[in-house]
PDB file as gemmi writes it, atoms N, CA and C in Angstrom:
CRYST1    1.000    1.000    1.000  90.00  90.00  90.00 P 1                      
ATOM      1  N   MET A   1       3.139   2.331  -3.909  1.00  0.00           N  
ATOM      2  CA  MET A   1       2.277   1.579  -4.582  1.00  0.00           C  
ATOM      3  C   MET A   1       2.621   1.081  -5.895  1.00  0.00           C  
ATOM      4  N   SER A   2       2.517   0.051  -6.261  1.00  0.00           N  
ATOM      5  CA  SER A   2       3.007  -0.346  -7.647  1.00  0.00           C  
ATOM      6  C   SER A   2       1.917  -0.200  -8.514  1.00  0.00           C  
ATOM      7  N   SER A   3       2.211   0.236  -9.928  1.00  0.00           N  
ATOM      8  CA  SER A   3       1.301   0.894 -10.896  1.00  0.00           C  
ATOM      9  C   SER A   3       0.122  -0.273 -11.129  1.00  0.00           C  
ATOM     10  N   LEU A   4       0.615  -1.749 -11.244  1.00  0.00           N  
ATOM     11  CA  LEU A   4      -0.453  -2.549 -11.278  1.00  0.00           C  
ATOM     12  C   LEU A   4      -1.674  -3.008 -10.265  1.00  0.00           C  
ATOM     13  N   MET A   5      -0.910  -3.033  -8.930  1.00  0.00           N  
ATOM     14  CA  MET A   5      -2.001  -2.803  -7.923  1.00  0.00           C  
ATOM     15  C   MET A   5      -3.148  -1.748  -7.533  1.00  0.00           C  
ATOM     16  N   SER A   6      -2.089  -0.554  -8.005  1.00  0.00           N  
ATOM     17  CA  SER A   6      -2.963   0.661  -8.157  1.00  0.00           C  
ATOM     18  C   SER A   6      -4.249   0.954  -9.226  1.00  0.00           C  
ATOM     19  N   CYS A   7      -3.678   0.206 -10.295  1.00  0.00           N  
ATOM     20  CA  CYS A   7      -4.547  -0.049 -11.713  1.00  0.00           C  
ATOM     21  C   CYS A   7      -5.537  -0.757 -11.041  1.00  0.00           C  
ATOM     22  N   THR A   8      -5.334  -2.031 -10.658  1.00  0.00           N  
ATOM     23  CA  THR A   8      -6.368  -3.143 -10.323  1.00  0.00           C  
ATOM     24  C   THR A   8      -7.246  -2.296  -9.265  1.00  0.00           C  
ATOM     25  N   SER A   9      -6.789  -1.684  -8.267  1.00  0.00           N  
ATOM     26  CA  SER A   9      -7.640  -1.174  -6.902  1.00  0.00           C  
ATOM     27  C   SER A   9      -8.673  -0.282  -7.715  1.00  0.00           C  
ATOM     28  N   PHE A  10      -8.228   0.654  -8.546  1.00  0.00           N  
ATOM     29  CA  PHE A  10      -8.850   1.557  -8.810  1.00  0.00           C  
ATOM     30  C   PHE A  10     -10.148   1.480  -9.972  1.00  0.00           C  
ATOM     31  N   SER A  11      -9.887   0.167 -10.400  1.00  0.00           N  
ATOM     32  CA  SER A  11     -10.514  -0.116 -11.346  1.00  0.00           C  
ATOM     33  C   SER A  11     -11.915  -0.933 -10.728  1.00  0.00           C  
ATOM     34  N   VAL A  12     -11.535  -1.626  -9.823  1.00  0.00           N  
ATOM     35  CA  VAL A  12     -12.330  -2.435  -8.685  1.00  0.00           C  
ATOM     36  C   VAL A  12     -13.368  -1.519  -8.031  1.00  0.00           C  
ATOM     37  N   VAL A  13     -12.672  -0.409  -7.738  1.00  0.00           N  
ATOM     38  CA  VAL A  13     -13.597   1.108  -7.043  1.00  0.00           C  
ATOM     39  C   VAL A  13     -14.477   1.699  -7.777  1.00  0.00           C  
ATOM     40  N   MET A  14     -13.864   1.635  -9.072  1.00  0.00           N  
ATOM     41  CA  MET A  14     -14.688   2.526  -9.848  1.00  0.00           C  
ATOM     42  C   MET A  14     -15.762   1.420 -10.840  1.00  0.00           C  
ATOM     43  N   LYS A  15     -15.567   0.224 -10.410  1.00  0.00           N  
ATOM     44  CA  LYS A  15     -16.390  -0.713 -10.883  1.00  0.00           C  
ATOM     45  C   LYS A  15     -16.149  -0.924 -12.595  1.00  0.00           C  
ATOM     46  N   THR A  16     -15.130  -0.938 -13.005  1.00  0.00           N  
ATOM     47  CA  THR A  16     -14.819  -1.145 -14.662  1.00  0.00           C  
ATOM     48  C   THR A  16     -13.845  -2.173 -14.741  1.00  0.00           C  
ATOM     49  N   GLN A  17     -13.477  -2.985 -13.544  1.00  0.00           N  
ATOM     50  CA  GLN A  17     -12.610  -4.085 -13.958  1.00  0.00           C  
ATOM     51  C   GLN A  17     -13.001  -5.098 -15.196  1.00  0.00           C  
ATOM     52  N   TYR A  18     -13.994  -5.148 -15.130  1.00  0.00           N  
ATOM     53  CA  TYR A  18     -14.817  -5.968 -15.993  1.00  0.00           C  
ATOM     54  C   TYR A  18     -14.935  -5.143 -18.019  1.00  0.00           C  
ATOM     55  N   GLN A  19     -14.615  -3.846 -17.841  1.00  0.00           N  
ATOM     56  CA  GLN A  19     -14.876  -3.704 -19.143  1.00  0.00           C  
ATOM     57  C   GLN A  19     -13.643  -3.313 -19.718  1.00  0.00           C  
ATOM     58  N   GLU A  20     -13.619  -3.524 -20.847  1.00  0.00           N  
ATOM     59  CA  GLU A  20     -12.428  -3.315 -22.049  1.00  0.00           C  
ATOM     60  C   GLU A  20     -11.556  -1.796 -21.824  1.00  0.00           C  
ATOM     61  N   ALA A  21     -10.510  -1.880 -21.855  1.00  0.00           N  
ATOM     62  CA  ALA A  21      -9.739  -0.682 -21.316  1.00  0.00           C  
ATOM     63  C   ALA A  21      -9.982   0.564 -22.602  1.00  0.00           C  
ATOM     64  N   ALA A  22     -10.496   1.686 -22.646  1.00  0.00           N  
ATOM     65  CA  ALA A  22     -10.723   2.707 -23.326  1.00  0.00           C  
ATOM     66  C   ALA A  22      -9.655   2.889 -24.365  1.00  0.00           C  
ATOM     67  N   LYS A  23     -10.084   3.269 -25.422  1.00  0.00           N  
ATOM     68  CA  LYS A  23      -8.540   3.845 -26.317  1.00  0.00           C  
ATOM     69  C   LYS A  23      -8.405   5.097 -26.198  1.00  0.00           C  
ATOM     70  N   THR A  24      -9.657   5.906 -25.568  1.00  0.00           N  
ATOM     71  CA  THR A  24      -9.539   7.370 -25.441  1.00  0.00           C  
ATOM     72  C   THR A  24      -9.592   7.799 -23.986  1.00  0.00           C  
ATOM     73  N   LYS A  25      -8.290   8.496 -23.678  1.00  0.00           N  
ATOM     74  CA  LYS A  25      -8.533   9.241 -21.962  1.00  0.00           C  
ATOM     75  C   LYS A  25      -9.999   9.793 -21.793  1.00  0.00           C  
ATOM     76  N   ILE A  26     -10.304   9.307 -20.537  1.00  0.00           N  
ATOM     77  CA  ILE A  26     -11.418  10.130 -19.935  1.00  0.00           C  
ATOM     78  C   ILE A  26     -11.135  11.044 -19.130  1.00  0.00           C  
ATOM     79  N   THR A  27     -11.756  12.176 -18.863  1.00  0.00           N  
ATOM     80  CA  THR A  27     -11.743  13.087 -18.085  1.00  0.00           C  
ATOM     81  C   THR A  27     -12.465  13.208 -16.886  1.00  0.00           C  
ATOM     82  N   ILE A  28     -12.441  13.384 -15.699  1.00  0.00           N  
ATOM     83  CA  ILE A  28     -12.842  13.352 -14.494  1.00  0.00           C  
ATOM     84  C   ILE A  28     -12.903  14.231 -13.750  1.00  0.00           C  
ATOM     85  N   SER A  29     -13.641  14.721 -13.047  1.00  0.00           N  
ATOM     86  CA  SER A  29     -13.711  16.195 -11.745  1.00  0.00           C  
ATOM     87  C   SER A  29     -12.470  15.777 -11.191  1.00  0.00           C  
ATOM     88  N   SER A  30     -11.855  16.939 -10.529  1.00  0.00           N  
ATOM     89  CA  SER A  30     -11.109  16.549  -9.099  1.00  0.00           C  
ATOM     90  C   SER A  30     -11.840  16.041  -8.076  1.00  0.00           C  
ATOM     91  N   GLU A  31     -12.985  16.191  -8.125  1.00  0.00           N  
ATOM     92  CA  GLU A  31     -13.816  16.103  -6.823  1.00  0.00           C  
ATOM     93  C   GLU A  31     -14.366  14.366  -6.972  1.00  0.00           C  
ATOM     94  N   GLN A  32     -14.595  13.937  -8.304  1.00  0.00           N  
ATOM     95  CA  GLN A  32     -14.672  12.663  -8.536  1.00  0.00           C  
ATOM     96  C   GLN A  32     -13.365  11.894  -8.081  1.00  0.00           C  
ATOM     97  N   TRP A  33     -12.039  12.145  -8.783  1.00  0.00           N  
ATOM     98  CA  TRP A  33     -10.834  11.692  -8.583  1.00  0.00           C  
ATOM     99  C   TRP A  33     -10.455  11.551  -6.939  1.00  0.00           C  
ATOM    100  N   ASN A  34     -11.020  12.626  -6.235  1.00  0.00           N  
ATOM    101  CA  ASN A  34     -10.313  12.416  -4.911  1.00  0.00           C  
ATOM    102  C   ASN A  34     -11.487  11.493  -4.037  1.00  0.00           C  
ATOM    103  N   HIS A  35     -12.667  11.448  -4.649  1.00  0.00           N  
ATOM    104  CA  HIS A  35     -13.824  10.303  -4.082  1.00  0.00           C  
ATOM    105  C   HIS A  35     -13.042   8.955  -4.435  1.00  0.00           C  
ATOM    106  N   ILE A  36     -12.793   8.803  -5.583  1.00  0.00           N  
ATOM    107  CA  ILE A  36     -11.966   7.731  -6.075  1.00  0.00           C  
ATOM    108  C   ILE A  36     -10.564   6.861  -4.941  1.00  0.00           C  
ATOM    109  N   VAL A  37      -9.877   8.090  -4.925  1.00  0.00           N  
ATOM    110  CA  VAL A  37      -8.720   7.610  -4.048  1.00  0.00           C  
ATOM    111  C   VAL A  37      -9.052   7.371  -2.808  1.00  0.00           C  
ATOM    112  N   ASP A  38      -9.902   7.954  -2.115  1.00  0.00           N  
ATOM    113  CA  ASP A  38     -10.528   7.637  -0.931  1.00  0.00           C  
ATOM    114  C   ASP A  38     -10.995   6.601  -0.313  1.00  0.00           C  
ATOM    115  N   ALA A  39     -12.006   6.258  -1.658  1.00  0.00           N  
ATOM    116  CA  ALA A  39     -12.597   5.228  -1.495  1.00  0.00           C  
ATOM    117  C   ALA A  39     -11.573   3.702  -1.992  1.00  0.00           C  
ATOM    118  N   CYS A  40     -10.711   4.105  -2.634  1.00  0.00           N  
ATOM    119  CA  CYS A  40      -9.764   3.024  -2.761  1.00  0.00           C  
ATOM    120  C   CYS A  40      -9.042   2.906  -1.629  1.00  0.00           C  
ATOM    121  N   TYR A  41      -8.350   4.081  -1.020  1.00  0.00           N  
ATOM    122  CA  TYR A  41      -7.483   3.610   0.348  1.00  0.00           C  
ATOM    123  C   TYR A  41      -8.776   3.035   1.211  1.00  0.00           C  
ATOM    124  N   LYS A  42      -9.617   3.367   1.590  1.00  0.00           N  
ATOM    125  CA  LYS A  42     -10.882   2.807   2.772  1.00  0.00           C  
ATOM    126  C   LYS A  42     -10.802   1.145   2.023  1.00  0.00           C  
ATOM    127  N   GLN A  43     -10.756   0.543   0.938  1.00  0.00           N  
ATOM    128  CA  GLN A  43     -11.086  -0.458   0.555  1.00  0.00           C  
ATOM    129  C   GLN A  43      -9.911  -1.204   0.630  1.00  0.00           C  
ATOM    130  N   PHE A  44      -8.629  -0.466   0.536  1.00  0.00           N  
ATOM    131  CA  PHE A  44      -7.478  -1.644   0.374  1.00  0.00           C  
ATOM    132  C   PHE A  44      -6.612  -1.322   1.234  1.00  0.00           C  
ATOM    133  N   CYS A  45      -6.279   0.218   1.715  1.00  0.00           N  
ATOM    134  CA  CYS A  45      -4.883   0.550   2.222  1.00  0.00           C  
ATOM    135  C   CYS A  45      -5.259   0.661   3.866  1.00  0.00           C  
ATOM    136  N   SER A  46      -6.148   0.882   4.174  1.00  0.00           N  
ATOM    137  CA  SER A  46      -6.698   1.471   5.711  1.00  0.00           C  
ATOM    138  C   SER A  46      -6.543   0.171   6.671  1.00  0.00           C  
ATOM    139  N   PRO A  47      -6.089   0.690   7.863  1.00  0.00           N  
ATOM    140  CA  PRO A  47      -6.218  -0.772   9.054  1.00  0.00           C  
ATOM    141  C   PRO A  47      -7.339  -1.292   9.120  1.00  0.00           C  
ATOM    142  N   GLU A  48      -8.426  -0.993   8.804  1.00  0.00           N  
ATOM    143  CA  GLU A  48      -9.982  -1.428   8.745  1.00  0.00           C  
ATOM    144  C   GLU A  48      -9.915  -2.585   7.692  1.00  0.00           C  
ATOM    145  N   ALA A  49      -9.410  -2.260   6.608  1.00  0.00           N  
ATOM    146  CA  ALA A  49      -9.228  -3.187   5.568  1.00  0.00           C  
ATOM    147  C   ALA A  49      -8.261  -4.191   5.721  1.00  0.00           C  
ATOM    148  N   ARG A  50      -7.401  -3.998   6.295  1.00  0.00           N  
ATOM    149  CA  ARG A  50      -6.266  -4.998   6.564  1.00  0.00           C  
ATOM    150  C   ARG A  50      -6.797  -6.285   7.429  1.00  0.00           C  
ATOM    151  N   SER A  51      -7.803  -5.383   8.455  1.00  0.00           N  
ATOM    152  CA  SER A  51      -8.060  -6.513   9.451  1.00  0.00           C  
ATOM    153  C   SER A  51      -9.532  -7.068   9.069  1.00  0.00           C  
ATOM    154  N   ALA A  52     -10.091  -6.523   8.087  1.00  0.00           N  
ATOM    155  CA  ALA A  52     -11.342  -7.263   7.375  1.00  0.00           C  
ATOM    156  C   ALA A  52     -10.955  -8.549   6.423  1.00  0.00           C  
ATOM    157  N   ALA A  53      -9.578  -8.045   5.679  1.00  0.00           N  
ATOM    158  CA  ALA A  53      -9.207  -9.112   5.323  1.00  0.00           C  
ATOM    159  C   ALA A  53      -8.587 -10.350   5.927  1.00  0.00           C  
ATOM    160  N   ALA A  54      -8.224  -9.998   7.207  1.00  0.00           N  
ATOM    161  CA  ALA A  54      -7.479 -10.977   8.027  1.00  0.00           C  
ATOM    162  C   ALA A  54      -8.626 -12.068   8.166  1.00  0.00           C  
ATOM    163  N   ARG A  55      -9.648 -11.377   8.653  1.00  0.00           N  
ATOM    164  CA  ARG A  55     -10.569 -12.058   9.157  1.00  0.00           C  
ATOM    165  C   ARG A  55     -11.619 -13.157   8.182  1.00  0.00           C  
ATOM    166  N   ASP A  56     -11.157 -13.101   6.706  1.00  0.00           N  
ATOM    167  CA  ASP A  56     -11.749 -13.844   5.867  1.00  0.00           C  
ATOM    168  C   ASP A  56     -11.038 -15.194   5.684  1.00  0.00           C  
ATOM    169  N   ALA A  57     -11.719 -16.357   5.351  1.00  0.00           N  
ATOM    170  CA  ALA A  57     -11.025 -17.601   5.355  1.00  0.00           C  
ATOM    171  C   ALA A  57     -10.088 -17.684   4.193  1.00  0.00           C  
ATOM    172  N   ASN A  58     -10.021 -16.774   3.204  1.00  0.00           N  
ATOM    173  CA  ASN A  58      -9.045 -16.810   2.442  1.00  0.00           C  
ATOM    174  C   ASN A  58      -7.862 -16.169   2.532  1.00  0.00           C  
ATOM    175  N   PRO A  59      -6.563 -16.538   2.927  1.00  0.00           N  
ATOM    176  CA  PRO A  59      -5.444 -15.446   3.148  1.00  0.00           C  
ATOM    177  C   PRO A  59      -5.048 -14.738   2.167  1.00  0.00           C  
ATOM    178  N   LYS A  60      -5.217 -14.872   1.090  1.00  0.00           N  
ATOM    179  CA  LYS A  60      -4.921 -14.020  -0.189  1.00  0.00           C  
ATOM    180  C   LYS A  60      -4.567 -12.450  -0.028  1.00  0.00           C  
ATOM    181  N   LEU A  61      -6.132 -12.048   0.056  1.00  0.00           N  
ATOM    182  CA  LEU A  61      -5.829 -10.656   0.034  1.00  0.00           C  
ATOM    183  C   LEU A  61      -5.483 -10.154   1.443  1.00  0.00           C  
ATOM    184  N   SER A  62      -5.538 -10.627   2.516  1.00  0.00           N  
ATOM    185  CA  SER A  62      -4.806 -10.096   3.702  1.00  0.00           C  
ATOM    186  C   SER A  62      -3.131 -10.363   3.328  1.00  0.00           C  
ATOM    187  N   ASN A  63      -2.659 -11.070   2.912  1.00  0.00           N  
ATOM    188  CA  ASN A  63      -0.878 -11.312   2.835  1.00  0.00           C  
ATOM    189  C   ASN A  63      -0.749 -10.145   1.697  1.00  0.00           C  
ATOM    190  N   THR A  64      -1.557  -9.855   0.835  1.00  0.00           N  
ATOM    191  CA  THR A  64      -1.461  -9.114  -0.235  1.00  0.00           C  
ATOM    192  C   THR A  64      -1.184  -7.488   0.417  1.00  0.00           C  
ATOM    193  N   LEU A  65      -2.397  -7.196   1.301  1.00  0.00           N  
ATOM    194  CA  LEU A  65      -2.654  -5.902   2.144  1.00  0.00           C  
ATOM    195  C   LEU A  65      -1.455  -5.769   3.141  1.00  0.00           C  
ATOM    196  N   ILE A  66      -0.810  -6.705   3.497  1.00  0.00           N  
ATOM    197  CA  ILE A  66       0.518  -6.494   4.550  1.00  0.00           C  
ATOM    198  C   ILE A  66       1.561  -6.207   3.660  1.00  0.00           C  
ATOM    199  N   MET A  67       1.718  -7.288   2.606  1.00  0.00           N  
ATOM    200  CA  MET A  67       2.860  -6.651   1.828  1.00  0.00           C  
ATOM    201  C   MET A  67       2.872  -5.410   1.277  1.00  0.00           C  
ATOM    202  N   LEU A  68       1.703  -4.985   0.615  1.00  0.00           N  
ATOM    203  CA  LEU A  68       1.471  -3.700   0.171  1.00  0.00           C  
ATOM    204  C   LEU A  68       2.091  -2.682   1.300  1.00  0.00           C  
ATOM    205  N   HIS A  69       1.202  -2.748   2.814  1.00  0.00           N  
ATOM    206  CA  HIS A  69       1.669  -2.040   3.582  1.00  0.00           C  
ATOM    207  C   HIS A  69       3.330  -1.797   3.885  1.00  0.00           C  
ATOM    208  N   ASP A  70       3.806  -3.336   3.980  1.00  0.00           N  
ATOM    209  CA  ASP A  70       5.194  -3.168   4.415  1.00  0.00           C  
ATOM    210  C   ASP A  70       6.070  -2.467   3.230  1.00  0.00           C  
ATOM    211  N   PHE A  71       5.720  -2.777   2.093  1.00  0.00           N  
ATOM    212  CA  PHE A  71       6.565  -2.295   1.054  1.00  0.00           C  
ATOM    213  C   PHE A  71       6.330  -0.488   1.106  1.00  0.00           C  
ATOM    214  N   SER A  72       5.402  -0.041   1.270  1.00  0.00           N  
ATOM    215  CA  SER A  72       5.233   1.683   1.419  1.00  0.00           C  
ATOM    216  C   SER A  72       6.170   1.865   2.341  1.00  0.00           C  
ATOM    217  N   SER A  73       6.348   1.040   2.987  1.00  0.00           N  
ATOM    218  CA  SER A  73       7.867   1.741   4.080  1.00  0.00           C  
ATOM    219  C   SER A  73       8.852   1.884   3.396  1.00  0.00           C  
ATOM    220  N   VAL A  74       9.247   1.115   2.409  1.00  0.00           N  
ATOM    221  CA  VAL A  74      10.281   1.361   1.592  1.00  0.00           C  
ATOM    222  C   VAL A  74      10.382   2.459   0.772  1.00  0.00           C  
ATOM    223  N   VAL A  75       8.846   2.648   0.346  1.00  0.00           N  
ATOM    224  CA  VAL A  75       8.694   4.328  -0.371  1.00  0.00           C  
ATOM    225  C   VAL A  75       9.165   4.934   0.333  1.00  0.00           C  
ATOM    226  N   GLU A  76       8.375   5.339   1.408  1.00  0.00           N  
ATOM    227  CA  GLU A  76       8.486   6.150   2.491  1.00  0.00           C  
ATOM    228  C   GLU A  76      10.184   6.428   2.811  1.00  0.00           C  
ATOM    229  N   ALA A  77      10.869   5.534   3.152  1.00  0.00           N  
ATOM    230  CA  ALA A  77      12.280   5.266   3.221  1.00  0.00           C  
ATOM    231  C   ALA A  77      13.074   6.266   2.082  1.00  0.00           C  
ATOM    232  N   LYS A  78      12.649   5.815   0.789  1.00  0.00           N  
ATOM    233  CA  LYS A  78      13.298   6.513  -0.059  1.00  0.00           C  
ATOM    234  C   LYS A  78      12.796   7.816  -0.220  1.00  0.00           C  
ATOM    235  N   ARG A  79      11.844   8.241  -0.140  1.00  0.00           N  
ATOM    236  CA  ARG A  79      11.358   9.569  -0.381  1.00  0.00           C  
ATOM    237  C   ARG A  79      12.150  10.276   0.824  1.00  0.00           C  
ATOM    238  N   ALA A  80      12.084  10.030   1.934  1.00  0.00           N  
ATOM    239  CA  ALA A  80      12.751  10.678   3.178  1.00  0.00           C  
ATOM    240  C   ALA A  80      13.843  11.198   2.869  1.00  0.00           C  
ATOM    241  N   MET A  81      14.920   9.930   1.919  1.00  0.00           N  
ATOM    242  CA  MET A  81      15.934  10.178   2.227  1.00  0.00           C  
ATOM    243  C   MET A  81      16.392  11.278   0.699  1.00  0.00           C  
ATOM    244  N   GLN A  82      15.526  11.286  -0.134  1.00  0.00           N  
ATOM    245  CA  GLN A  82      15.548  12.236  -1.394  1.00  0.00           C  
ATOM    246  C   GLN A  82      15.591  13.496  -0.533  1.00  0.00           C  
ATOM    247  N   ALA A  83      14.316  13.809   0.007  1.00  0.00           N  
ATOM    248  CA  ALA A  83      13.972  14.770   0.692  1.00  0.00           C  
ATOM    249  C   ALA A  83      14.928  15.398   1.764  1.00  0.00           C  
ATOM    250  N   GLY A  84      15.965  14.503   2.401  1.00  0.00           N  
ATOM    251  CA  GLY A  84      16.890  14.895   3.382  1.00  0.00           C  
ATOM    252  C   GLY A  84      16.114  15.271   4.626  1.00  0.00           C  
ATOM    253  N   ASP A  85      15.060  14.281   4.875  1.00  0.00           N  
ATOM    254  CA  ASP A  85      14.436  14.284   6.087  1.00  0.00           C  
ATOM    255  C   ASP A  85      14.777  13.284   6.924  1.00  0.00           C  
ATOM    256  N   ILE A  86      15.379  13.375   7.995  1.00  0.00           N  
ATOM    257  CA  ILE A  86      16.240  12.507   8.870  1.00  0.00           C  
ATOM    258  C   ILE A  86      15.192  11.936   9.707  1.00  0.00           C  
ATOM    259  N   GLY A  87      14.095  13.085  10.368  1.00  0.00           N  
ATOM    260  CA  GLY A  87      13.388  12.345  11.122  1.00  0.00           C  
ATOM    261  C   GLY A  87      12.334  11.367  10.495  1.00  0.00           C  
ATOM    262  N   ARG A  88      11.702  11.734   9.230  1.00  0.00           N  
ATOM    263  CA  ARG A  88      11.016  10.555   8.730  1.00  0.00           C  
ATOM    264  C   ARG A  88      11.538   9.148   8.443  1.00  0.00           C  
ATOM    265  N   LEU A  89      12.606   9.455   8.335  1.00  0.00           N  
ATOM    266  CA  LEU A  89      13.899   8.205   8.046  1.00  0.00           C  
ATOM    267  C   LEU A  89      13.913   7.554   9.406  1.00  0.00           C  
ATOM    268  N   MET A  90      14.111   7.924  10.617  1.00  0.00           N  
ATOM    269  CA  MET A  90      14.416   7.437  11.572  1.00  0.00           C  
ATOM    270  C   MET A  90      12.938   6.507  11.744  1.00  0.00           C  
ATOM    271  N   ILE A  91      11.780   7.215  11.850  1.00  0.00           N  
ATOM    272  CA  ILE A  91      10.924   7.078  12.127  1.00  0.00           C  
ATOM    273  C   ILE A  91      10.398   5.328  11.338  1.00  0.00           C  
ATOM    274  N   VAL A  92      11.183   5.372   9.961  1.00  0.00           N  
ATOM    275  CA  VAL A  92      10.759   4.218   9.284  1.00  0.00           C  
ATOM    276  C   VAL A  92      12.150   3.093   9.974  1.00  0.00           C  
ATOM    277  N   TRP A  93      13.066   3.405   9.854  1.00  0.00           N  
ATOM    278  CA  TRP A  93      14.315   2.643  10.341  1.00  0.00           C  
ATOM    279  C   TRP A  93      13.931   1.954  12.075  1.00  0.00           C  
ATOM    280  N   LYS A  94      13.161   2.720  12.811  1.00  0.00           N  
ATOM    281  CA  LYS A  94      12.587   1.985  14.078  1.00  0.00           C  
ATOM    282  C   LYS A  94      11.278   1.192  13.903  1.00  0.00           C  
ATOM    283  N   LYS A  95      10.725   1.466  12.650  1.00  0.00           N  
ATOM    284  CA  LYS A  95       9.651   0.248  12.554  1.00  0.00           C  
ATOM    285  C   LYS A  95      10.655  -0.849  11.942  1.00  0.00           C  
ATOM    286  N   TRP A  96      11.308  -0.829  11.082  1.00  0.00           N  
ATOM    287  CA  TRP A  96      12.198  -1.915  10.610  1.00  0.00           C  
ATOM    288  C   TRP A  96      12.843  -2.750  11.569  1.00  0.00           C  
ATOM    289  N   CYS A  97      13.360  -2.031  12.625  1.00  0.00           N  
ATOM    290  CA  CYS A  97      14.066  -2.825  13.411  1.00  0.00           C  
ATOM    291  C   CYS A  97      12.936  -3.503  14.408  1.00  0.00           C  
ATOM    292  N   ILE A  98      12.093  -3.165  14.695  1.00  0.00           N  
ATOM    293  CA  ILE A  98      10.955  -4.171  15.275  1.00  0.00           C  
ATOM    294  C   ILE A  98      10.831  -5.277  14.473  1.00  0.00           C  
ATOM    295  N   MET A  99      10.525  -5.091  13.021  1.00  0.00           N  
ATOM    296  CA  MET A  99      10.182  -5.888  12.092  1.00  0.00           C  
ATOM    297  C   MET A  99      11.326  -6.886  12.283  1.00  0.00           C  
ATOM    298  N   THR A 100      12.485  -6.456  12.127  1.00  0.00           N  
ATOM    299  CA  THR A 100      13.258  -7.891  11.768  1.00  0.00           C  
ATOM    300  C   THR A 100      13.691  -8.275  13.220  1.00  0.00           C  
ATOM    301  N   GLN A 101      13.228  -7.915  14.407  1.00  0.00           N  
ATOM    302  CA  GLN A 101      13.429  -8.792  15.633  1.00  0.00           C  
ATOM    303  C   GLN A 101      12.949 -10.251  15.140  1.00  0.00           C  
ATOM    304  N   GLY A 102      11.511 -10.198  14.778  1.00  0.00           N  
ATOM    305  CA  GLY A 102      10.853 -11.412  14.628  1.00  0.00           C  
ATOM    306  C   GLY A 102      11.700 -12.178  13.826  1.00  0.00           C  
ATOM    307  N   LEU A 103      12.543 -11.780  12.830  1.00  0.00           N  
ATOM    308  CA  LEU A 103      12.958 -12.837  11.574  1.00  0.00           C  
ATOM    309  C   LEU A 103      14.174 -13.473  12.282  1.00  0.00           C  
ATOM    310  N   LYS A 104      14.377 -14.865  12.576  1.00  0.00           N  
ATOM    311  CA  LYS A 104      15.628 -15.653  13.138  1.00  0.00           C  
ATOM    312  C   LYS A 104      16.474 -15.696  12.310  1.00  0.00           C  
ATOM    313  N   GLY A 105      16.461 -15.776  10.996  1.00  0.00           N  
ATOM    314  CA  GLY A 105      17.430 -15.804   9.862  1.00  0.00           C  
ATOM    315  C   GLY A 105      18.323 -14.588   9.608  1.00  0.00           C  
ATOM    316  N   LEU A 106      17.906 -13.394  10.360  1.00  0.00           N  
ATOM    317  CA  LEU A 106      18.751 -12.396  10.213  1.00  0.00           C  
ATOM    318  C   LEU A 106      19.731 -12.061  11.477  1.00  0.00           C  
ATOM    319  N   THR A 107      20.711 -12.898  11.556  1.00  0.00           N  
ATOM    320  CA  THR A 107      21.708 -12.789  12.592  1.00  0.00           C  
ATOM    321  C   THR A 107      22.581 -12.092  12.254  1.00  0.00           C  
ATOM    322  N   ASN A 108      22.820 -11.471  11.318  1.00  0.00           N  
ATOM    323  CA  ASN A 108      24.326 -10.585  11.307  1.00  0.00           C  
ATOM    324  C   ASN A 108      23.715  -9.423  11.183  1.00  0.00           C  
ATOM    325  N   TYR A 109      22.434  -8.660  11.449  1.00  0.00           N  
ATOM    326  CA  TYR A 109      21.817  -7.750  11.701  1.00  0.00           C  
ATOM    327  C   TYR A 109      21.106  -7.287  12.649  1.00  0.00           C  
ATOM    328  N   SER A 110      21.532  -8.473  13.983  1.00  0.00           N  
ATOM    329  CA  SER A 110      20.869  -8.331  14.969  1.00  0.00           C  
ATOM    330  C   SER A 110      21.962  -7.415  15.998  1.00  0.00           C  
ATOM    331  N   SER A 111      21.297  -6.644  16.989  1.00  0.00           N  
ATOM    332  CA  SER A 111      21.985  -5.695  18.189  1.00  0.00           C  
ATOM    333  C   SER A 111      22.169  -6.368  19.069  1.00  0.00           C  
TER     334      SER A 111                                                      
END                                                                             
C-alpha cells in the first residue's frame, strides 16, 4: 500500500483528516493501533468495501480500491521473490495470467 493512501485512509478512520498534523508524535496502545488497522482494512481493503464502492454512483473510489487491490499483487510477488517462496509466487502468477487474458493489447504475452 502506498504511504500516501495509507496515511489518508488512517486519518479518515481515525477522524483526523481535517486536523493539522501534530508537531509531536502521539503514542497509542497496541490495542488501539490494531483496532485502527482493522477498521482501515474493513473500510478500504475488504471485498465488501470494493463491492460497496462499486454500487456507488461515483466510480472514483471503486477504481482506486481496484487499483490498490491489483497493486497489492505486485507487492506480494516482490515479497515472495525476496523470501524465495515459489508457492506464493506461483499463486500471484496464476492471478496475473487470468488478468492478462482480458487485455487485448498484450499479444506478445499470450499463451
